C-alpha positions as CSV (number, residue, x, y, z in Angstrom):
1,M,255.4,202.0,96.5
2,V,253.5,198.9,97.3
3,N,255.3,196.8,95.2
4,A,258.6,197.9,97.1
5,L,257.2,196.8,100.0
6,S,256.0,193.6,98.7
7,K,259.0,192.8,97.7
8,L,260.8,194.1,100.8
9,F,258.6,191.2,103.0
10,R,259.9,188.5,100.5
11,N,263.5,189.2,101.6
12,T,264.3,186.1,104.0
13,L,266.9,188.1,105.7
14,F,264.5,191.1,106.3
15,R,262.2,188.4,107.7
16,L,264.6,187.2,109.8
17,S,266.0,190.4,111.1
18,L,261.8,191.3,111.4
19,L,261.3,188.3,113.8
20,G,264.7,188.7,115.6
21,T,263.3,192.4,116.5
22,L,260.0,191.5,117.2
23,L,261.3,189.1,119.7
24,F,263.6,191.3,121.0
25,T,260.4,194.0,121.9
26,I,259.0,191.2,123.4
27,S,262.0,190.9,125.3
28,V,262.5,194.6,126.7
29,L,258.2,194.4,126.9
30,I,259.2,191.8,129.7
31,S,261.2,192.6,131.3
32,L,260.1,196.7,131.8
33,A,256.7,194.5,133.0
34,Y,258.7,192.7,136.0
35,V,260.4,195.8,136.4
36,Y,256.5,197.2,137.0
37,F,255.5,194.8,139.0
38,A,258.7,194.6,141.5
39,T,257.8,198.6,142.0
40,I,254.5,199.4,141.7
41,S,252.7,196.1,142.3
42,S,254.9,196.1,145.5
43,E,253.6,199.1,146.5
44,L,250.1,199.1,146.0
45,R,250.1,195.7,148.1
46,R,252.0,197.3,150.4
47,V,249.7,200.2,150.9
48,D,246.9,197.4,150.9
49,Q,248.1,195.9,154.0
50,E,248.6,199.1,156.0
51,L,245.0,199.8,155.0
52,T,244.1,196.5,156.5
53,A,245.8,196.9,159.5
54,E,244.1,200.2,160.1
55,M,240.7,198.8,159.7
56,E,241.7,196.2,162.1
57,E,242.9,198.7,164.6
58,L,239.9,201.4,164.5
59,Q,237.6,198.1,164.8
60,A,239.9,197.1,167.8
61,L,239.6,200.5,169.5
62,Y,235.8,200.6,168.7
63,I,235.3,197.4,170.7
64,Q,237.7,198.5,173.6
65,D,236.6,202.1,174.0
66,G,233.4,202.8,171.8
67,G,232.3,205.0,168.6
68,R,234.0,208.2,170.2
69,A,237.5,206.9,170.5
70,V,237.3,205.9,166.6
71,Q,236.1,209.2,165.8
72,Q,238.7,211.1,167.9
73,V,241.3,209.4,166.5
74,I,240.0,209.5,163.0
75,F,240.1,213.5,163.3
76,T,243.3,213.9,164.7
77,R,244.7,211.8,162.1
78,I,242.9,213.9,159.0
79,G,244.4,216.9,160.8
80,A,247.6,215.2,160.6
81,K,247.3,214.6,157.2
82,T,248.2,210.8,157.8
83,G,245.3,209.3,155.6
84,K,241.9,209.2,154.3
85,Y,238.9,208.3,156.4
86,I,235.3,208.3,156.0
87,L,233.4,207.2,159.0
88,D,229.2,206.5,158.7
89,L,227.8,206.4,162.6
90,P,224.2,206.8,162.7
91,P,222.4,209.0,165.2
92,P,223.2,209.4,168.1
93,Q,226.1,207.3,168.4
94,G,228.2,210.3,166.4
95,L,228.8,212.2,163.3
96,S,227.0,210.7,159.8
97,N,228.8,210.7,156.6
98,I,231.9,212.5,158.0
99,S,233.1,214.8,155.7
100,I,232.4,213.3,152.7
101,R,232.7,216.1,150.0
102,E,236.1,216.7,150.9
103,Y,237.4,213.4,149.7
104,D,235.8,213.2,146.4
105,D,233.8,215.5,143.8
106,E,230.7,214.4,142.5
107,S,230.9,212.7,139.3
108,N,233.2,210.3,141.4
109,R,231.1,209.7,144.5
110,N,230.1,206.0,143.7
111,K,233.6,204.9,143.8
112,F,233.6,204.7,147.1
113,E,230.4,203.0,148.5
114,I,230.7,200.9,151.3
115,P,229.5,197.3,150.4
116,A,226.0,196.7,150.3
117,R,225.7,194.2,153.3
118,P,227.7,194.5,156.3
119,D,228.8,190.4,156.0
120,S,230.2,191.5,152.7
121,P,233.9,191.3,152.6
122,A,236.1,194.8,152.5
123,V,236.4,196.0,149.1
124,V,239.8,197.9,148.3
125,F,239.0,200.9,145.3
126,E,240.5,204.0,144.0
127,F,239.2,207.3,143.5
128,N,239.8,210.8,143.2
129,Q,239.9,213.8,145.4
130,I,240.4,217.3,144.7
131,E,242.6,219.5,146.6
132,S,242.2,223.0,147.5
133,E,245.2,225.0,148.5
134,I,246.0,228.7,148.3
135,E,249.6,230.2,146.6
136,K,250.1,234.1,146.5
137,E,246.3,234.7,147.3
138,K,245.0,232.3,144.5
139,V,243.3,228.9,145.0
140,V,245.0,225.9,143.6
141,E,242.6,222.9,143.1
142,E,245.0,219.3,142.6
143,I,242.9,216.1,141.7
144,R,244.8,213.4,144.1
145,R,243.9,209.6,143.8
146,I,243.7,208.1,146.5
147,R,243.3,204.1,147.6
148,A,241.3,203.1,150.0
149,R,239.5,200.5,151.7
150,A,235.9,200.2,152.9
151,G,233.9,197.5,155.3
152,Y,232.2,197.9,158.4
153,I,233.1,198.7,162.5
154,K,231.2,195.4,163.7
155,N,229.8,195.5,168.0
156,V,230.8,192.6,169.7
157,E,228.2,190.8,168.9
158,G,229.1,191.1,165.2
159,Q,226.6,193.6,164.2
160,A,227.7,196.1,161.9
161,V,227.4,199.5,163.5
162,A,229.2,201.9,161.6
163,G,230.8,202.3,157.6
164,L,234.3,203.0,157.5
165,V,236.2,204.0,154.8
166,V,240.0,204.0,155.3
167,G,242.7,205.4,152.3
168,R,246.3,206.5,151.8
169,D,246.9,209.5,148.9
170,I,249.1,207.2,145.7
171,E,249.2,210.2,143.7
172,A,253.3,210.1,143.8
173,L,253.1,206.5,143.3
174,R,250.5,206.3,140.2
175,R,252.7,209.1,138.7
176,T,255.9,206.8,139.2
177,A,253.5,204.0,137.1
178,D,252.5,206.4,134.4
179,R,256.5,207.0,133.8
180,V,257.1,203.3,134.0
181,R,254.5,202.6,131.7
182,N,254.8,205.2,129.8
183,S,259.0,204.3,129.1
184,M,257.8,200.6,128.6
185,I,255.5,201.6,125.6
186,T,258.4,204.5,124.6
187,S,261.7,202.1,124.9
188,S,259.3,199.3,123.0
189,A,258.3,201.7,119.9
190,I,261.7,202.9,119.7
191,A,263.6,199.5,119.8
192,L,260.9,198.2,116.8
193,I,261.6,201.3,114.8
194,L,265.2,200.9,115.4
195,G,264.9,197.0,114.8
196,L,263.1,197.7,111.5
197,L,265.3,200.1,110.1
198,S,268.5,198.0,110.8
199,S,266.5,195.1,109.0
200,I,265.6,197.4,106.0
201,F,269.5,198.3,105.8
202,V,270.9,194.9,107.1
203,S,268.1,193.1,104.2
204,R,269.3,195.6,101.1
205,R,273.3,195.0,101.8
206,F,272.4,192.0,101.7
207,T,270.1,191.8,99.0
208,R,272.7,194.0,97.0
209,R,275.1,190.9,97.0
210,I,272.3,188.3,96.1
211,D,271.2,190.0,93.2
212,A,274.8,189.9,91.9
213,F,274.5,185.9,91.8
214,N,271.5,186.0,90.6
215,R,272.5,187.9,87.6
216,L,275.9,185.9,87.3
217,A,273.4,183.0,87.5
218,T,270.7,184.6,84.2
219,D,274.3,185.5,82.3
220,V,275.6,182.1,82.6
221,R,272.7,180.4,81.6
222,S,272.8,182.4,78.8
223,G,275.6,181.3,77.6
224,Q,277.9,184.2,78.7
225,L,280.3,181.6,80.7
226,D,283.1,184.0,81.9
227,R,281.4,185.7,84.1
228,R,282.5,185.6,87.6
229,A,280.6,186.3,90.9
230,P,282.1,189.4,93.0
231,R,284.6,189.2,95.8
232,N,285.0,191.4,98.9
233,Y,287.6,189.3,99.9
234,S,286.2,189.3,104.0
235,E,286.2,185.3,103.5
236,D,282.3,185.5,105.3
237,E,280.2,183.5,104.1
238,L,278.7,184.7,101.3
239,D,282.3,185.6,99.8
240,L,283.6,181.9,100.4
241,L,280.4,180.9,98.3
242,A,281.9,183.6,95.1
243,E,285.1,181.8,95.7
244,H,283.5,178.2,95.2
245,L,281.3,179.6,92.6
246,N,284.1,180.9,90.0
247,S,285.7,177.3,90.9
248,M,282.7,175.8,89.5
249,L,282.8,178.0,87.1
250,D,286.3,177.9,86.0
251,H,285.6,173.8,85.6
252,I,282.6,174.4,83.5
253,D,284.4,176.9,81.1
254,R,287.3,174.0,80.9
255,L,284.8,171.2,80.1
256,M,282.7,173.4,77.8
257,K,286.0,174.6,76.1
258,A,287.2,170.9,75.4
259,M,283.6,169.8,74.7
260,R,283.5,172.3,71.7
261,Y,287.0,171.3,70.8
262,A,286.2,168.2,70.7
263,G,283.2,168.8,68.7
264,D,284.7,170.9,65.9
265,S,286.8,168.2,65.7
266,I,284.7,165.5,65.2
267,A,282.6,167.8,62.5
268,H,285.2,168.7,60.6
269,D,286.7,164.9,60.4
270,L,283.2,163.8,59.7
271,R,281.6,166.1,57.6
272,S,284.3,165.5,54.9
273,P,283.5,161.9,54.8
274,L,279.9,162.2,54.7
275,T,279.8,164.3,52.0
276,R,282.4,162.2,49.9
277,L,279.8,159.6,50.7
278,R,277.1,161.2,49.2
279,T,279.0,162.2,46.8
280,R,280.0,159.1,45.8
281,L,276.6,157.4,45.8
282,E,275.0,159.7,43.7
283,S,277.8,159.6,41.1
284,M,277.1,155.9,41.1
285,A,273.6,156.2,40.6
286,G,274.0,157.8,38.3
287,E,276.3,155.5,36.8
288,V,273.9,151.9,37.4
289,K,271.4,151.2,34.6
290,D,269.0,149.4,37.5
291,G,266.6,151.5,37.8
292,P,265.9,149.8,41.4
293,A,269.3,149.6,42.6
294,S,269.8,153.3,41.1
295,D,266.9,154.7,43.5
296,T,268.5,153.0,46.5
297,L,271.6,154.7,46.1
298,Y,269.9,157.8,45.3
299,S,267.9,157.1,48.5
300,A,271.3,156.5,50.5
301,A,272.6,159.7,49.5
302,E,269.9,161.7,50.6
303,D,270.2,159.9,54.0
304,A,273.6,160.6,53.9
305,D,272.8,164.5,53.0
306,E,269.6,164.1,55.9
307,L,272.7,162.8,58.5
308,L,274.6,166.0,57.4
309,G,271.7,168.3,58.3
310,T,271.3,166.4,61.9
311,F,274.9,166.8,62.6
312,D,274.8,170.6,61.5
313,K,272.1,171.4,63.4
314,V,273.4,169.3,66.6
315,L,276.4,171.2,66.6
316,R,274.6,175.0,66.1
317,I,272.5,174.6,68.9
318,A,275.6,173.4,70.8
319,R,277.4,176.9,69.4
320,L,273.6,179.1,70.0
321,E,273.5,177.6,73.9
322,A,277.0,178.4,74.4
323,G,276.5,182.3,73.1
324,E,279.1,182.2,70.4
325,Q,276.8,184.8,68.9
326,R,275.6,186.8,71.0
327,E,278.2,190.5,69.9
328,M,276.1,189.7,67.0
329,L,272.5,191.0,68.2
330,Q,271.7,194.6,67.2
331,E,268.9,196.4,66.8
332,V,266.6,195.0,64.8
333,D,263.0,195.9,63.4
334,P,261.3,192.0,63.6
335,K,258.1,193.1,61.0
336,I,260.1,193.7,58.1
337,V,261.9,189.8,58.5
338,L,258.4,188.5,59.3
339,E,256.7,190.2,56.2
340,D,259.5,188.0,53.9
341,M,259.0,185.3,56.0
342,A,255.1,185.4,55.2
343,E,255.5,186.8,51.6
344,F,257.6,182.9,51.5
345,Y,255.5,180.7,53.2
346,E,252.1,181.9,52.2
347,P,252.4,179.6,48.8
348,A,253.4,176.8,50.7
349,C,250.5,176.7,53.1
350,E,247.8,176.9,50.2
351,D,249.6,173.6,48.4
352,A,249.2,172.3,51.9
353,E,245.4,173.6,51.7
354,L,245.9,175.4,55.0
355,S,244.7,179.1,54.8
356,F,247.7,181.7,55.8
357,S,247.4,185.4,57.4
358,S,249.7,187.8,59.2
359,D,248.9,190.2,61.8
360,L,252.0,192.2,62.1
361,R,252.0,195.8,64.0
362,D,254.3,198.3,63.4
363,G,256.7,199.9,65.8
364,H,258.4,197.9,67.7
365,L,262.0,197.3,67.9
366,I,264.2,194.4,69.5
367,M,268.1,193.1,69.6
368,G,268.1,190.1,67.4
369,D,269.9,188.6,64.7
370,R,267.9,188.4,61.5
371,G,269.4,185.3,60.3
372,L,268.5,183.5,63.7
373,L,265.3,185.0,63.9
374,S,264.2,183.8,60.1
375,Q,265.6,180.6,61.2
376,A,263.5,180.4,64.5
377,V,260.0,181.3,62.6
378,S,260.8,179.1,59.8
379,N,260.9,176.0,61.9
380,L,257.8,177.2,63.8
381,V,256.2,177.9,60.4
382,E,257.0,174.4,58.8
383,N,256.1,172.7,61.9
384,A,252.6,174.4,61.9
385,I,252.4,173.8,58.4
386,K,253.5,170.0,59.0
387,Y,251.1,168.7,62.2
388,T,248.2,170.9,60.6
389,P,245.6,168.8,58.8
390,S,244.1,170.0,55.2
391,G,241.5,172.7,55.6
392,G,243.1,174.0,58.9
393,A,245.1,177.7,59.1
394,V,248.4,179.0,60.0
395,K,248.6,182.7,61.2
396,L,252.0,184.8,62.1
397,T,251.5,187.6,64.4
398,L,253.7,190.0,66.1
399,N,252.2,192.3,68.6
400,R,253.3,193.0,72.4
401,N,251.3,192.0,75.5
402,K,250.1,192.8,78.5
403,A,253.1,193.8,79.8
404,N,254.8,195.7,76.7
405,R,256.7,192.9,75.5
406,V,257.5,192.2,72.1
407,V,255.9,188.8,71.1
408,I,256.1,187.5,67.6
409,S,253.7,184.1,67.8
410,V,252.6,181.0,65.2
411,T,249.2,180.0,65.5
412,D,247.8,176.5,64.3
413,N,244.2,175.0,64.6
414,G,245.6,171.5,64.7
415,P,245.6,169.0,67.1
416,G,248.4,170.7,68.9
417,I,250.8,169.5,72.0
418,P,249.8,168.1,75.1
419,P,250.2,170.5,78.4
420,T,252.2,167.7,80.3
421,E,254.4,167.2,77.2
422,R,255.1,171.1,76.0
423,E,258.1,171.2,78.1
424,R,259.7,168.0,76.8
425,V,259.1,168.8,73.4
426,K,262.0,171.5,73.3
427,E,264.6,169.0,74.2
428,R,266.3,167.8,71.4
429,F,265.5,164.7,69.4
430,V,262.2,164.7,71.1
431,R,259.0,163.3,68.7
432,L,255.6,162.6,70.3
433,D,254.3,159.2,69.1
434,K,252.0,161.2,66.5
435,S,254.5,162.5,65.0
436,R,256.5,159.6,64.4
437,T,255.8,159.1,60.8
438,A,256.6,162.3,59.8
439,P,259.8,163.4,58.4
440,G,262.2,165.2,60.7
441,S,264.8,164.9,63.3
442,G,263.3,166.5,66.3
443,L,265.5,169.2,66.3
444,G,263.3,172.1,65.3
445,L,262.0,173.6,68.8
446,A,265.3,172.4,70.4
447,M,266.7,175.4,67.6
448,V,264.0,177.7,68.3
449,D,264.5,177.1,72.2
450,A,268.3,178.0,71.6
451,I,267.5,181.1,69.7
452,A,264.6,182.2,72.4
453,T,267.9,181.9,75.0
454,L,270.5,183.9,73.0
455,H,268.1,186.3,72.4
456,E,267.0,186.7,76.3
457,A,263.6,186.0,75.8
458,E,260.9,183.1,76.5
459,F,259.6,180.4,74.5
460,V,256.2,179.5,75.2
461,L,254.1,177.2,74.1
462,A,249.7,177.5,74.7
463,D,246.8,176.3,73.1
464,G,246.3,177.7,69.5
465,M,242.9,177.9,67.6
466,K,240.2,175.8,68.7
467,S,238.9,174.0,65.9
468,E,237.6,170.3,65.1
469,F,241.3,169.0,64.6
470,G,241.7,169.8,67.9
471,P,243.2,172.8,70.4
472,G,245.4,173.9,68.3
473,L,248.9,175.5,69.0
474,S,250.2,178.7,69.8
475,V,254.1,179.0,69.8
476,Q,255.4,182.2,71.1
477,I,258.5,184.2,71.4
478,V,258.3,186.5,73.7
479,F,261.2,189.5,74.2
480,P,262.8,191.5,76.5
481,R,261.6,195.0,76.7
482,R,262.5,197.5,74.5
483,R,262.0,200.9,73.2
484,R,259.3,201.0,70.3
485,L,259.7,202.9,66.9
486,R,257.8,205.4,65.2
487,P,255.0,204.1,63.9
488,S,255.5,204.6,59.9
489,S,253.3,207.0,58.2
490,K,251.6,204.4,56.0
491,P,250.8,200.8,57.2
492,K,251.8,198.1,54.9
493,P,249.1,195.2,54.4
494,T,249.1,192.2,55.6
495,H,248.9,188.7,54.3
496,G,245.9,187.3,54.3
């Protein structure tokens, strides 16, 4: 689940779609907030203006006719249910705290206290009022929300003579506000969920088409130049991209066939003259009586033979990179191949004064070619023998890594290869400065890299066994995941 979500969030189209969804949701919230402001806030401002006007009216009535007139107007309006009022007139001018319990319950009493000082500005607040009605001989209580304004009534000299609270029932308005607010939350959640689902749907459809391009690139890289990108002929961007890719692959395929034909022609035309040259040099070296001249001719024949070998290796690498032998891959137990290689190279290591060991685990199966695997391991072991000083060690192993992939590795404790040069030495004819004096053409690791690519395996160079000679080198061929073999009943002894 976590891996699926991580892969989904790595999808560029999903992230862009999700960003669009978030922007759309924000725009919905802004639009609904404007509706809320235009309907609810404007109505609340209108109520506040009415409260202010009524307080000014009652203040003017007090100046003109006195407190009794104010009381009479308030009682009349309370009876007509046009508003909510609290008048605090100190005795003997009038009643104190008129009907205060009718307008609020005990828990909310502190919400409508008038300002502490007469010169304080009037305050606007809201409180809950419990109203009781008799319906079908039952008392029904309902909580109503009241918006009120509190202040003081002042005499002509500007002295406060009474506290005054004027209110309006805004229950209907508040219910409308609740509905609008709930609509905002619900619609935004719906927009976000639908946008998320649509992002997942669109990104998956897009990902399937991109995966087809990735598979195509992988297959072409492994040498399957006959593969082409699928098209739906919708003439959209991806369909046009597939068309251009197919045209490019057709052109590359033609060029590769032309190069292969030219290489085969060169090989055919040059192999015969080089072979005749080597034969003539060897024959002439046997006929010449002069010892130094005969040695020179033999050396020239060996050079011609080495030239033929180098030329054959180049052509073989080209054929491997073109994937010509892919159809020859079959299920192989690499332990059988490596046991033969270990038995063959153990005496060579002893002659080079190197210790040789092998750790070949049972129960592995890969798709491979026995001959090519033997060639790759042979090149790696010979390189280890060539560059590891006397007294060093070489180890051949077959095991599985943490990702459960089969790994063939050749490890030594020689001078190793600097990390900055490990990719470059996989190229053809690349030889490091310290190995220029050793025999070779710089094609050994290039051949191993081509064989690993043919097997869809990874060719990895890392540090080996550290020693006084250097960090060592560990060369690994990491194969794709395959099923395991049943372990044999009798483990075969390893060489060491």
